[in-house]
C-alpha positions in Angstrom: 148.4 131.4 154.2 149.4 129.8 157.5 147.8 131.0 160.7 151.0 130.4 162.7 153.2 132.3 160.3 151.0 135.4 160.3 150.9 135.7 164.1 154.6 134.8 164.5 155.4 137.8 162.2 153.2 140.0 164.5 155.1 138.7 167.5 158.6 139.1 166.2 158.8 141.6 163.3 158.7 145.3 164.3 158.2 146.3 160.7 154.9 144.4 160.6 153.6 146.4 163.6 154.8 149.9 162.8 151.6 151.1 161.1 149.4 149.4 163.7 151.3 151.0 166.5 150.8 154.5 165.0 147.1 153.7 164.6 146.6 152.8 168.3 149.3 154.9 169.9 151.5 152.0 171.0 155.1 151.0 170.6 156.1 148.0 168.5 157.2 146.2 171.6 153.8 146.6 173.2 152.0 145.4 170.1 154.3 142.4 169.8 153.8 141.6 173.5 150.0 141.9 173.1 150.2 139.5 170.1 152.3 137.1 172.2 149.7 137.1 175.0 146.5 137.8 173.1 146.9 135.2 170.4 147.0 132.3 172.9 144.0 133.8 174.7 142.0 134.0 171.4 143.1 130.5 170.5 142.1 129.0 173.8 138.7 130.7 173.7 138.0 129.6 170.1 139.1 126.0 171.0 136.9 126.0 174.1 133.9 127.3 172.0 134.6 124.7 169.3 134.5 121.9 171.9 130.8 122.5 172.9 127.9 121.7 170.5 126.4 125.2 170.6 129.8 126.9 170.5 131.0 124.8 167.6 127.8 125.6 165.6 128.2 129.3 166.2 131.9 129.3 165.4 131.3 127.2 162.2 128.7 129.8 161.1 131.1 132.6 161.7 133.8 130.8 159.8 131.5 130.3 156.9 130.7 134.0 156.8 134.4 135.0 156.9 136.0 132.3 154.7 136.5 134.8 151.8 137.8 137.7 153.8 140.8 139.2 152.1 143.7 138.1 154.4 146.3 137.6 151.7 147.9 140.8 152.9 147.6 140.7 156.7 149.1 144.1 157.2 146.4 145.7 155.0 143.7 143.6 156.7 144.8 144.8 160.2 144.9 148.4 159.0 141.5 148.3 157.4 139.5 145.8 159.5 136.0 146.7 160.7 136.6 147.2 164.4 132.9 147.3 165.2 132.6 143.8 163.7 135.8 142.9 165.6 134.2 144.0 168.9 131.2 141.8 168.1 133.5 138.9 167.4 135.4 139.3 170.6 132.1 139.3 172.6 131.3 136.0 171.0 134.8 134.5 171.3 135.3 135.5 175.0 131.6 135.4 176.0 131.2 137.3 179.3 135.0 137.3 179.9 136.0 139.9 177.3 136.5 142.8 179.8 138.5 140.6 182.2 140.7 139.3 179.3 141.3 142.9 178.2 142.1 144.0 181.8 144.5 141.1 182.2 146.3 141.8 178.9 146.4 145.5 179.8 148.3 144.7 183.0 150.6 142.3 181.2 151.5 144.7 178.4 151.4 148.2 179.8 148.8 149.1 177.2 145.7 150.9 178.4 142.3 149.1 178.1 141.3 151.1 175.0 144.6 150.1 173.2 144.1 146.5 174.1 140.5 146.5 172.9 141.5 148.2 169.7 144.3 145.7 169.0 142.1 142.7 169.9 139.4 144.0 167.6 141.9 143.6 164.8 143.6 140.4 165.9 140.3 138.5 166.5 138.9 139.1 163.0 142.3 138.2 161.5 142.5 135.0 163.4 138.9 134.1 162.6 139.5 134.9 158.8 142.7 132.8 158.7 141.0 130.0 160.6 138.1 130.2 158.1 140.5 130.0 155.2 142.1 126.9 156.8 138.7 125.3 157.3 137.7 125.9 153.7 141.1 124.7 152.3 140.9 121.5 154.5 137.2 121.0 153.8 136.5 120.8 157.5 132.8 120.2 158.4 131.1 121.0 161.7 132.1 117.7 163.2 135.8 118.3 162.5 135.9 121.9 163.8 137.0 121.0 167.3 139.8 119.0 165.8 141.0 121.9 163.7 141.0 124.4 166.6 142.7 121.8 168.9 145.3 121.0 166.3 146.1 124.7 165.9 146.3 125.3 169.7 148.5 122.2 170.1 150.8 123.3 167.2 151.1 126.7 168.6 151.8 125.4 172.1 154.6 123.2 170.7 156.2 125.9 168.5 159.2 127.9 169.6 157.0 131.1 169.7 154.1 129.5 171.5 155.5 126.8 173.7 156.6 129.0 176.5 154.0 131.7 175.9 151.0 129.4 175.8 152.3 127.5 178.8 152.9 130.7 180.8 149.5 132.1 179.9 147.8 128.9 180.8 149.7 128.6 184.1 149.2 132.3 184.9 145.5 132.3 184.3 144.4 128.7 185.0 143.7 129.0 188.7 141.7 125.8 188.9 144.3 123.9 186.8 141.8 122.4 184.4 143.9 123.3 181.4 141.6 126.1 180.3 142.2 129.7 181.0 138.8 131.1 179.8 136.8 129.8 182.8 139.3 131.4 185.2 139.9 134.8 183.8 137.0 136.4 185.5 138.1 135.1 188.9 141.4 137.0 188.8 139.8 140.3 189.8 
């Protein structure tokens, strides 16, 4: 299962987001917009984590734990995901910037903070499980983890779905112009 394919479906296919919208009280357009903006934020944070020794070790351990998560049916996964576990994942992915990320995404999508949090608590575990499957399939070890996350981020940035979005998100949030949005999100408020 391809990570890009799953999130592209979430960004562009209203039938894929209908049940999720009913669950969190959001329109299909709002969910697709959050996927378009939240996915790059999650990717950027995971990539940043994978590029530090401590972050890579923590991410690698999480991927090991989630490599057998049932993501063959992403719709079912999103509907039944453990959101408490998703909340813990987001705290690790975004470190101390989680609330600022959620606030930024809320402003950008028109969703309230609770809706954004609920959706990210689903998207984060899905992305992590898909990345874990990719790591397992490609037999990526700890030393290769940053290459895997960087390759995914670059592929997404160059895709039709991601090129403009990832660039806009980075430009919008990267106030110190270092190419990373994660270190800047907290300074926006």
